[in-house]
DONUKOL-451741 format. One record per atom (N, C-alpha, C): residue number from 0; residue in three letters; x, y, z. Coordinates in steps of 0.2 Angstrom, whole numbers, m for minus. Layout:
! residues N
> num/residuo/x/y/z
> NUM/ala/X/Y/Z;
...
! end
This chain:
! residues 253
> num/residuo/x/y/z
> 0/met/m74/188/m289;
> 0/met/m69/193/m288;
> 0/met/m63/192/m294;
> 1/leu/m60/187/m295;
> 1/leu/m55/185/m301;
> 1/leu/m58/186/m307;
> 2/lys/m65/185/m309;
> 2/lys/m67/187/m315;
> 2/lys/m67/194/m316;
> 3/phe/m69/198/m310;
> 3/phe/m69/206/m311;
> 3/phe/m61/208/m313;
> 4/phe/m57/206/m309;
> 4/phe/m50/208/m311;
> 4/phe/m48/206/m317;
> 5/arg/m50/201/m320;
> 5/arg/m49/198/m327;
> 5/arg/m51/203/m332;
> 6/lys/m57/206/m331;
> 6/lys/m61/210/m336;
> 6/lys/m57/217/m336;
> 7/ile/m55/219/m330;
> 7/ile/m51/226/m330;
> 7/ile/m45/225/m334;
> 8/arg/m42/219/m332;
> 8/arg/m36/218/m337;
> 8/arg/m36/218/m343;
> 9/gln/m41/214/m346;
> 9/gln/m43/213/m353;
> 9/gln/m44/220/m356;
> 10/lys/m47/224/m353;
> 10/lys/m50/231/m355;
> 10/lys/m43/235/m356;
> 11/leu/m39/235/m351;
> 11/leu/m33/239/m351;
> 11/leu/m28/237/m357;
> 12/leu/m28/230/m359;
> 12/leu/m24/229/m364;
> 12/leu/m27/230/m370;
> 13/ser/m34/230/m371;
> 13/ser/m38/231/m377;
> 13/ser/m37/239/m379;
> 14/glu/m37/242/m374;
> 14/glu/m36/250/m375;
> 14/glu/m28/252/m376;
> 15/ser/m25/247/m376;
> 15/ser/m17/249/m376;
> 15/ser/m14/253/m371;
> 16/lys/m17/253/m365;
> 16/lys/m14/257/m360;
> 16/lys/m10/253/m356;
> 17/phe/m4/253/m358;
> 17/phe/1/248/m355;
> 17/phe/4/250/m348;
> 18/ser/5/256/m348;
> 18/ser/7/259/m342;
> 18/ser/2/258/m336;
> 19/lys/m4/259/m338;
> 19/lys/m10/258/m332;
> 19/lys/m9/251/m331;
> 20/tyr/m10/246/m336;
> 20/tyr/m9/239/m335;
> 20/tyr/m4/237/m330;
> 21/leu/2/240/m331;
> 21/leu/8/238/m327;
> 21/leu/7/240/m320;
> 22/ile/3/247/m319;
> 22/ile/3/247/m312;
> 22/ile/m3/243/m309;
> 23/tyr/m8/242/m313;
> 23/tyr/m14/237/m311;
> 23/tyr/m10/230/m309;
> 24/ala/m6/229/m314;
> 24/ala/m3/222/m312;
> 24/ala/0/221/m306;
> 25/val/5/226/m304;
> 25/val/8/228/m298;
> 25/val/4/227/m292;
> 26/gly/m2/231/m292;
> 26/gly/m7/232/m288;
> 26/gly/m10/225/m286;
> 27/glu/m12/221/m292;
> 27/glu/m14/214/m291;
> 27/glu/m9/210/m288;
> 28/ile/m3/210/m289;
> 28/ile/1/206/m285;
> 28/ile/2/207/m278;
> 29/val/3/214/m277;
> 29/val/2/216/m270;
> 29/val/m4/214/m266;
> 30/leu/m9/214/m269;
> 30/leu/m16/211/m266;
> 30/leu/m16/204/m265;
> 31/val/m12/200/m270;
> 31/val/m12/194/m268;
> 31/val/m7/192/m264;
> 32/val/m1/195/m263;
> 32/val/3/194/m257;
> 32/val/0/195/m251;
> 33/ile/m3/202/m250;
> 33/ile/m7/203/m244;
> 33/ile/m11/197/m242;
> 34/gly/m16/195/m246;
> 34/gly/m20/190/m245;
> 34/gly/m17/184/m242;
> 35/ile/m11/181/m246;
> 35/ile/m7/176/m243;
> 35/ile/m4/177/m236;
> 36/leu/m1/184/m235;
> 36/leu/0/184/m229;
> 36/leu/m5/184/m223;
> 37/ile/m10/187/m225;
> 37/ile/m16/187/m220;
> 37/ile/m18/180/m218;
> 38/ala/m18/175/m224;
> 38/ala/m20/169/m223;
> 38/ala/m15/165/m218;
> 39/leu/m8/166/m220;
> 39/leu/m3/163/m215;
> 39/leu/m4/166/m208;
> 40/gln/m5/172/m207;
> 40/gln/m6/174/m201;
> 40/gln/m12/171/m197;
> 41/ile/m18/171/m201;
> 41/ile/m23/167/m197;
> 41/ile/m21/160/m195;
> 42/asn/m18/157/m201;
> 42/asn/m16/150/m199;
> 42/asn/m11/149/m193;
> 43/asn/m6/154/m193;
> 43/asn/m1/154/m187;
> 43/asn/m5/155/m181;
> 44/trp/m10/160/m181;
> 44/trp/m13/161/m175;
> 44/trp/m18/156/m172;
> 45/asn/m21/152/m177;
> 45/asn/m25/145/m176;
> 45/asn/m20/140/m173;
> 46/glu/m14/139/m176;
> 46/glu/m10/134/m174;
> 46/glu/m7/137/m166;
> 47/ala/m5/143/m165;
> 47/ala/m3/145/m159;
> 47/ala/m9/144/m153;
> 48/lys/m15/145/m155;
> 48/lys/m20/144/m150;
> 48/lys/m21/137/m149;
> 49/lys/m20/132/m154;
> 49/lys/m20/126/m153;
> 49/lys/m15/123/m148;
> 50/glu/m9/126/m149;
> 50/glu/m4/124/m145;
> 50/glu/m5/126/m138;
> 51/gln/m7/132/m138;
> 51/gln/m8/135/m130;
> 51/gln/m14/131/m127;
> 52/ala/m18/128/m130;
> 52/ala/m23/124/m128;
> 52/ala/m20/117/m124;
> 53/ile/m16/114/m128;
> 53/ile/m13/108/m127;
> 53/ile/m8/109/m121;
> 54/leu/m5/115/m121;
> 54/leu/0/117/m115;
> 54/leu/m4/117/m109;
> 55/asn/m9/121/m109;
> 55/asn/m13/122/m104;
> 55/asn/m16/116/m101;
> 56/ala/m18/111/m105;
> 56/ala/m20/105/m102;
> 56/ala/m14/101/m101;
> 57/ser/m8/100/m102;
> 57/ser/m3/98/m99;
> 57/ser/m1/101/m93;
> 58/leu/m1/107/m91;
> 58/leu/2/110/m86;
> 58/leu/m4/110/m80;
> 59/thr/m10/108/m82;
> 59/thr/m15/106/m78;
> 59/thr/m14/100/m75;
> 60/ser/m12/95/m80;
> 60/ser/m10/88/m78;
> 60/ser/m4/88/m73;
> 61/leu/0/92/m75;
> 61/leu/6/93/m71;
> 61/leu/5/95/m64;
> 62/arg/1/100/m63;
> 62/arg/m2/102/m57;
> 62/arg/m5/96/m52;
> 63/ile/m9/92/m56;
> 63/ile/m12/87/m52;
> 63/ile/m6/81/m50;
> 64/asn/m1/80/m54;
> 64/asn/4/76/m52;
> 64/asn/8/79/m46;
> 65/leu/9/86/m46;
> 65/leu/12/88/m40;
> 65/leu/9/88/m34;
> 66/gln/2/89/m34;
> 66/gln/m2/88/m28;
> 66/gln/m2/81/m26;
> 67/glu/m1/76/m30;
> 67/glu/m1/69/m28;
> 67/glu/6/68/m25;
> 68/asp/11/71/m28;
> 68/asp/19/70/m24;
> 68/asp/17/73/m18;
> 69/ile/15/79/m16;
> 69/ile/14/82/m9;
> 69/ile/10/77/m4;
> 70/arg/6/74/m7;
> 70/arg/2/68/m2;
> 70/arg/7/62/m1;
> 71/asn/11/60/m6;
> 71/asn/15/55/m5;
> 71/asn/22/57/0;
> 72/leu/23/63/m1;
> 72/leu/29/66/2;
> 72/leu/27/67/9;
> 73/asn/21/69/11;
> 73/asn/18/69/18;
> 73/asn/18/63/21;
> 74/thr/16/58/17;
> 74/thr/15/51/20;
> 74/thr/22/49/21;
> 75/gln/28/50/17;
> 75/gln/36/49/19;
> 75/gln/38/52/24;
> 76/ile/35/58/25;
> 76/ile/37/61/32;
> 76/ile/35/58/38;
> 77/asn/29/56/38;
> 77/asn/25/52/43;
> 77/asn/28/45/45;
> 78/tyr/30/43/39;
> 78/tyr/34/36/40;
> 78/tyr/40/37/42;
> 79/asn/45/42/41;
> 79/asn/51/43/44;
> 79/asn/51/45/51;
> 80/glu/45/49/53;
> 80/glu/45/50/60;
> 80/glu/43/44/64;
> 81/ser/38/40/62;
> 81/ser/38/33/66;
> 81/ser/45/29/66;
> 82/val/49/30/61;
> 82/val/55/26/61;
> 82/val/59/29/67;
> 83/leu/59/36/67;
> 83/leu/63/40/73;
> 83/leu/61/37/79;
> 84/glu/54/37/80;
> 84/glu/52/35/86;
> 84/glu/54/27/88;
> 85/ala/53/23/83;
> 85/ala/56/17/85;
> 85/ala/64/17/85;
> 86/val/68/20/82;
> 86/val/75/20/84;
> 86/val/75/23/91;
> 87/asp/72/29/93;
> 87/asp/73/31/100;
> 87/asp/72/26/105;
> 88/phe/66/23/103;
> 88/phe/64/17/108;
> 88/phe/69/11/109;
> 89/ser/73/10/103;
> 89/ser/78/5/103;
> 89/ser/83/7/107;
> 90/phe/85/13/106;
> 90/phe/91/16/110;
> 90/phe/90/15/118;
> 91/arg/83/17/119;
> 91/arg/82/16/127;
> 91/arg/83/9/129;
> 92/ile/81/4/124;
> 92/ile/81/m3/126;
> 92/ile/89/m5/128;
> 93/ile/93/m3/123;
> 93/ile/101/m4/124;
> 93/ile/103/m1/130;
> 94/ser/100/5/132;
> 94/ser/105/9/136;
> 94/ser/101/10/143;
> 95/leu/96/8/144;
> 95/leu/92/9/151;
> 95/leu/92/2/155;
> 96/ser/94/1/160;
> 96/ser/94/m4/165;
> 96/ser/87/m7/166;
> 97/lys/81/m3/165;
> 97/lys/75/m5/167;
> 97/lys/72/m11/162;
> 98/tyr/76/m11/155;
> 98/tyr/73/m15/151;
> 98/tyr/78/m22/150;
> 99/glu/82/m22/155;
> 99/glu/87/m27/155;
> 99/glu/85/m34/155;
> 100/asn/80/m35/159;
> 100/asn/78/m42/161;
> 100/asn/71/m43/158;
> 101/met/69/m39/153;
> 101/met/63/m40/150;
> 101/met/64/m44/143;
> 102/pro/59/m48/141;
> 102/pro/60/m52/134;
> 102/pro/60/m47/128;
> 103/leu/63/m48/123;
> 103/leu/63/m45/117;
> 103/leu/57/m45/113;
> 104/ser/53/m50/115;
> 104/ser/47/m50/111;
> 104/ser/42/m46/114;
> 105/ala/43/m43/119;
> 105/ala/38/m38/123;
> 105/ala/39/m31/119;
> 106/phe/45/m31/115;
> 106/phe/46/m24/112;
> 106/phe/44/m24/104;
> 107/ala/43/m30/101;
> 107/ala/43/m31/94;
> 107/ala/39/m26/91;
> 108/asp/33/m25/93;
> 108/asp/29/m20/90;
> 108/asp/31/m12/90;
> 109/ser/36/m11/95;
> 109/ser/38/m5/97;
> 109/ser/44/m3/92;
> 110/ile/48/m8/90;
> 110/ile/54/m8/86;
> 110/ile/53/m10/79;
> 111/phe/48/m12/78;
> 111/phe/47/m15/71;
> 111/phe/49/m10/65;
> 112/asp/47/m3/66;
> 112/asp/48/1/61;
> 112/asp/55/2/59;
> 113/val/60/0/64;
> 113/val/67/1/62;
> 113/val/69/m3/57;
> 114/ala/66/m8/55;
> 114/ala/68/m14/49;
> 114/ala/64/m13/43;
> 115/thr/59/m8/43;
> 115/thr/54/m7/38;
> 115/thr/57/m2/32;
> 116/glu/54/m3/27;
> 116/glu/56/1/21;
> 116/glu/50/4/17;
> 117/arg/51/10/14;
> 117/arg/46/14/10;
> 117/arg/49/17/4;
> 118/thr/46/16/m2;
> 118/thr/48/19/m8;
> 118/thr/44/25/m9;
> 119/phe/48/30/m12;
> 119/phe/45/36/m15;
> 119/phe/47/37/m23;
> 120/leu/42/37/m26;
> 120/leu/43/38/m34;
> 120/leu/39/45/m37;
> 121/pro/42/49/m39;
> 121/pro/38/55/m41;
> 121/pro/33/53/m46;
> 122/thr/28/57/m47;
> 122/thr/23/56/m51;
> 122/thr/24/61/m57;
> 123/ala/27/58/m63;
> 123/ala/30/61/m69;
> 123/ala/26/60/m75;
> 124/thr/21/57/m75;
> 124/thr/18/56/m81;
> 124/thr/16/63/m86;
> 125/ala/14/68/m82;
> 125/ala/13/74/m87;
> 125/ala/20/77/m89;
> 126/phe/25/77/m85;
> 126/phe/31/79/m86;
> 126/phe/34/75/m92;
> 127/asn/34/69/m92;
> 127/asn/37/65/m97;
> 127/asn/33/65/m103;
> 128/ser/27/66/m103;
> 128/ser/22/68/m110;
> 128/ser/24/75/m113;
> 129/met/26/79/m109;
> 129/met/27/86/m111;
> 129/met/34/86/m114;
> 130/glu/38/82/m111;
> 130/glu/46/82/m114;
> 130/glu/44/78/m121;
> 131/ser/41/73/m121;
> 131/ser/41/69/m128;
> 131/ser/37/73/m133;
> 132/gly/31/77/m131;
> 132/gly/29/80/m136;
> 132/gly/31/87/m137;
> 133/ser/36/89/m135;
> 133/ser/40/95/m136;
> 133/ser/36/102/m134;
> 134/his/32/100/m128;
> 134/his/28/105/m125;
> 134/his/32/111/m122;
> 135/phe/37/109/m120;
> 135/phe/41/115/m117;
> 135/phe/43/121/m122;
> 136/gln/43/120/m127;
> 136/gln/45/125/m132;
> 136/gln/40/130/m132;
> 137/trp/33/128/m131;
> 137/trp/28/132/m131;
> 137/trp/27/137/m126;
> 138/ile/31/137/m120;
> 138/ile/30/141/m114;
> 138/ile/34/146/m115;
> 139/glu/31/152/m115;
> 139/glu/35/159/m116;
> 139/glu/39/161/m109;
> 140/asn/37/159/m104;
> 140/asn/39/160/m98;
> 140/asn/45/155/m96;
> 141/gln/51/157/m97;
> 141/gln/57/152/m97;
> 141/gln/58/151/m90;
> 142/asp/56/155/m85;
> 142/asp/57/154/m78;
> 142/asp/53/148/m76;
> 143/leu/47/147/m78;
> 143/leu/43/142/m77;
> 143/leu/46/135/m80;
> 144/thr/48/135/m86;
> 144/thr/51/129/m88;
> 144/thr/58/127/m84;
> 145/gln/61/132/m82;
> 145/gln/67/131/m77;
> 145/gln/64/127/m70;
> 146/glu/60/131/m68;
> 146/glu/56/129/m61;
> 146/glu/54/122/m62;
> 147/ile/51/119/m67;
> 147/ile/49/113/m68;
> 147/ile/54/109/m68;
> 148/tyr/59/109/m72;
> 148/tyr/65/105/m72;
> 148/tyr/69/105/m66;
> 149/asn/69/110/m63;
> 149/asn/73/110/m56;
> 149/asn/69/105/m51;
> 150/tyr/62/106/m52;
> 150/tyr/59/102/m46;
> 150/tyr/59/94/m48;
> 151/tyr/59/92/m54;
> 151/tyr/60/85/m56;
> 151/tyr/67/82/m54;
> 152/ala/71/86/m55;
> 152/ala/79/85/m53;
> 152/ala/79/84/m46;
> 153/leu/76/88/m42;
> 153/leu/76/87/m34;
> 153/leu/72/81/m33;
> 154/val/66/80/m34;
> 154/val/62/74/m32;
> 154/val/66/68/m35;
> 155/gly/69/68/m41;
> 155/gly/73/62/m44;
> 155/gly/79/61/m38;
> 156/lys/82/66/m36;
> 156/lys/88/65/m31;
> 156/lys/85/62/m25;
> 157/ile/80/65/m22;
> 157/ile/76/62/m16;
> 157/ile/75/55/m17;
> 158/ser/72/53/m23;
> 158/ser/69/46/m24;
> 158/ser/75/41/m24;
> 159/asn/81/43/m27;
> 159/asn/88/39/m27;
> 159/asn/90/39/m19;
> 160/ile/90/44/m16;
> 160/ile/92/44/m8;
> 160/ile/88/39/m5;
> 161/ile/81/39/m5;
> 161/ile/77/34/m2;
> 161/ile/78/27/m4;
> 162/ser/80/26/m10;
> 162/ser/82/20/m13;
> 162/ser/89/17/m9;
> 163/gln/93/22/m8;
> 163/gln/100/20/m5;
> 163/gln/98/19/2;
> 164/asn/93/22/5;
> 164/asn/92/21/12;
> 164/asn/88/15/14;
> 165/asn/84/13/9;
> 165/asn/81/6/9;
> 165/asn/86/0/9;
> 166/gln/91/2/4;
> 166/gln/97/m4/4;
> 166/gln/101/m4/10;
> 167/phe/101/2/14;
> 167/phe/105/2/20;
> 167/phe/101/m2/25;
> 168/val/94/m2/25;
> 168/val/90/m6/29;
> 168/val/91/m14/28;
> 169/lys/91/m15/22;
> 169/lys/92/m22/20;
> 169/lys/99/m25/22;
> 170/asn/104/m21/21;
> 170/asn/111/m23/21;
> 170/asn/112/m23/29;
> 171/his/109/m19/33;
> 171/his/112/m19/40;
> 171/his/105/m21/45;
> 172/met/100/m18/45;
> 172/met/95/m19/50;
> 172/met/92/m27/49;
> 173/glu/91/m28/42;
> 173/glu/88/m35/41;
> 173/glu/93/m40/42;
> 174/val/99/m39/40;
> 174/val/104/m44/40;
> 174/val/105/m46/47;
> 175/phe/106/m41/52;
> 175/phe/106/m41/59;
> 175/phe/101/m45/62;
> 176/thr/94/m43/59;
> 176/thr/89/m46/63;
> 176/thr/88/m54/61;
> 177/tyr/90/m56/54;
> 177/tyr/89/m62/52;
> 177/tyr/95/m67/55;
> 178/asn/101/m64/57;
> 178/asn/106/m68/59;
> 178/asn/106/m68/67;
> 179/asn/103/m64/70;
> 179/asn/103/m64/78;
> 179/asn/97/m64/81;
> 180/met/91/m64/78;
> 180/met/85/m64/82;
> 180/met/81/m71/81;
> 181/glu/77/m73/85;
> 181/glu/73/m78/84;
> 181/glu/66/m77/83;
> 182/phe/64/m77/76;
> 182/phe/58/m74/74;
> 182/phe/52/m79/77;
> 183/gly/54/m86/78;
> 183/gly/49/m89/82;
> 183/gly/47/m86/88;
> 184/ser/50/m83/92;
> 184/ser/49/m80/98;
> 184/ser/46/m73/97;
> 185/leu/49/m69/92;
> 185/leu/46/m62/91;
> 185/leu/40/m63/88;
> 186/leu/39/m66/84;
> 186/leu/32/m68/80;
> 186/leu/29/m74/81;
> 187/gln/24/m73/87;
> 187/gln/21/m78/89;
> 187/gln/16/m82/82;
> 188/asn/17/m89/83;
> 188/asn/13/m93/78;
> 188/asn/16/m92/71;
> 189/ser/22/m89/70;
> 189/ser/25/m89/64;
> 189/ser/27/m95/61;
> 190/asn/29/m100/65;
> 190/asn/30/m107/63;
> 190/asn/24/m111/66;
> 191/pro/21/m115/61;
> 191/pro/15/m118/63;
> 191/pro/17/m125/66;
> 192/tyr/23/m127/66;
> 192/tyr/26/m133/70;
> 192/tyr/30/m131/75;
> 193/pro/30/m128/80;
> 193/pro/35/m125/84;
> 193/pro/38/m131/88;
> 194/lys/45/m130/89;
> 194/lys/49/m134/93;
> 194/lys/48/m132/100;
> 195/lys/48/m137/105;
> 195/lys/48/m135/112;
> 195/lys/55/m134/114;
> 196/arg/56/m127/115;
> 196/arg/63/m126/117;
> 196/arg/63/m119/121;
> 197/asn/68/m118/124;
> 197/asn/69/m112/127;
> 197/asn/73/m107/123;
> 198/pro/68/m102/122;
> 198/pro/70/m97/117;
> 198/pro/76/m92/119;
> 199/leu/82/m95/119;
> 199/leu/88/m91/122;
> 199/leu/89/m84/119;
> 200/leu/87/m83/113;
> 200/leu/88/m77/110;
> 200/leu/82/m72/111;
> 201/asp/77/m74/115;
> 201/asp/71/m69/117;
> 201/asp/73/m65/123;
> 202/asn/79/m61/123;
> 202/asn/80/m56/128;
> 202/asn/84/m49/125;
> 203/thr/85/m45/128;
> 203/thr/87/m39/126;
> 203/thr/95/m39/126;
> 204/lys/98/m44/129;
> 204/lys/105/m44/129;
> 204/lys/109/m44/123;
> 205/ile/104/m47/117;
> 205/ile/107/m47/111;
> 205/ile/108/m40/107;
> 206/leu/103/m36/109;
> 206/leu/104/m29/107;
> 206/leu/109/m25/112;
> 207/lys/109/m26/118;
> 207/lys/113/m21/122;
> 207/lys/121/m23/121;
> 208/glu/122/m28/119;
> 208/glu/130/m31/118;
> 208/glu/132/m30/111;
> 209/ser/128/m28/106;
> 209/ser/129/m27/99;
> 209/ser/131/m20/97;
> 210/thr/137/m18/96;
> 210/thr/140/m12/93;
> 210/thr/137/m12/86;
> 211/val/136/m17/82;
> 211/val/133/m17/76;
> 211/val/127/m14/75;
> 212/phe/122/m16/81;
> 212/phe/115/m14/80;
> 212/phe/115/m7/82;
> 213/glu/119/m5/87;
> 213/glu/119/2/89;
> 213/glu/121/7/83;
> 214/asn/127/4/80;
> 214/asn/129/8/73;
> 214/asn/124/9/69;
> 215/ser/120/3/68;
> 215/ser/114/3/62;
> 215/ser/109/8/65;
> 216/leu/108/8/72;
> 216/leu/103/13/73;
> 216/leu/105/20/73;
> 217/ile/111/22/74;
> 217/ile/113/28/72;
> 217/ile/112/31/65;
> 218/gly/114/26/60;
> 218/gly/114/27/54;
> 218/gly/107/28/52;
> 219/arg/102/23/54;
> 219/arg/95/24/52;
> 219/arg/93/30/54;
> 220/arg/94/33/61;
> 220/arg/91/39/63;
> 220/arg/93/45/58;
> 221/leu/100/45/57;
> 221/leu/103/51/52;
> 221/leu/100/51/45;
> 222/arg/98/45/43;
> 222/arg/95/44/36;
> 222/arg/88/45/36;
> 223/ala/84/44/41;
> 223/ala/77/46/42;
> 223/ala/76/53/43;
> 224/gly/81/56/47;
> 224/gly/80/64/48;
> 224/gly/82/67/41;
> 225/ser/87/64/38;
> 225/ser/88/68/31;
> 225/ser/82/68/27;
> 226/glu/79/61/26;
> 226/glu/73/60/22;
> 226/glu/68/65/23;
> 227/ile/67/67/30;
> 227/ile/61/71/33;
> 227/ile/63/78/30;
> 228/glu/69/81/30;
> 228/glu/70/87/29;
> 228/glu/70/88/21;
> 229/leu/72/83/17;
> 229/leu/72/84/10;
> 229/leu/65/83/7;
> 230/ser/61/80/11;
> 230/ser/54/79/9;
> 230/ser/50/86/10;
> 231/lys/52/89/15;
> 231/lys/49/96/17;
> 231/lys/51/100/11;
> 232/asp/58/100/10;
> 232/asp/60/105/5;
> 232/asp/56/104/m2;
> 233/ala/55/98/m3;
> 233/ala/52/95/m10;
> 233/ala/45/97/m10;
> 234/ile/41/98/m4;
> 234/ile/34/100/m4;
> 234/ile/34/108/m5;
> 235/leu/39/111/m1;
> 235/leu/39/119/m2;
> 235/leu/39/120/m10;
> 236/thr/45/117/m14;
> 236/thr/46/118/m20;
> 236/thr/39/116/m25;
> 237/ala/36/110/m23;
> 237/ala/30/109/m26;
> 237/ala/25/114/m26;
> 238/glu/24/116/m20;
> 238/glu/19/122/m19;
> 238/glu/21/128/m23;
> 239/gln/27/130/m23;
> 239/gln/28/136/m27;
> 239/gln/27/135/m34;
> 240/leu/29/129/m37;
> 240/leu/28/128/m43;
> 240/leu/20/127/m46;
> 241/ile/16/125/m41;
> 241/ile/9/125/m42;
> 241/ile/7/132/m43;
> 242/lys/10/137/m38;
> 242/lys/8/143/m38;
> 242/lys/10/147/m45;
> 243/thr/16/145/m47;
> 243/thr/18/148/m54;
> 243/thr/14/146/m59;
> 244/ile/13/140/m59;
> 244/ile/8/136/m64;
> 244/ile/1/139/m64;
> 245/asn/m1/141/m59;
> 245/asn/m8/144/m59;
> 245/asn/m8/151/m62;
> 246/glu/m3/155/m59;
> 246/glu/m2/161/m62;
> 246/glu/m1/162/m70;
> 247/tyr/3/157/m73;
> 247/tyr/3/155/m80;
> 247/tyr/m4/154/m84;
> 248/leu/m7/149/m81;
> 248/leu/m13/147/m83;
> 248/leu/m18/153/m83;
> 249/asn/m19/157/m78;
> 249/asn/m24/163/m77;
> 249/asn/m22/167/m83;
> 250/ala/m15/168/m85;
> 250/ala/m13/174/m88;
> 250/ala/m14/171/m96;
> 251/asn/m15/165/m97;
> 251/asn/m15/162/m104;
> 251/asn/m21/159/m105;
> 252/asn/m26/160/m102;
> 252/asn/m34/156/m103;
> 252/asn/m38/161/m107;
! end
């Protein structure tokens, strides 16, 4: 092709047809420019297609992370519901006369969850990868981008609240338990070399007369109930985000 144009150019110059040569030269330049623009457009199209494929893979991974979060949040809800049951039973122990003369060790299994902890950490591997790889700039739907950031801000807040609630358990429930209860009576065979003694602390009086324990129960109930509501909100937000991601992927596959 280049040899063909060169021959035409040489012929026009040999025939001294400068005006025609000038028109030809301009036309040749235009053709070269058009060719470059087409090549650039094809390259841009290929790059955009490559970026879209990477973005689709990232959003698919993000969707998997969200589904894992939903499972973990449901587990968190079940855990807090068991905490509320233990708190309710503990309130009955310290309030109802029928439990007054019964040994505290008889209720160990029923009130155990009052002093337990469970951590929730959102699964953010895909989100972090998208941020580090600047994948969000490829999302044309800015509402989707904002929805993703809003979700991870929400679950980050929930994770911090749960950490604070676990610290509350350590500072109040666990400290009270270690300072006032006799584990040797509550947890049979916990000491392989038990002393022969009358377990004076193995009674419900220790709980009934303690305003500290009652206040801790109230705090535990409020915090567990708050975790349940926050977890439910996060699940709804995750489900809506999964729906938005599916719509985006269906439109860009």
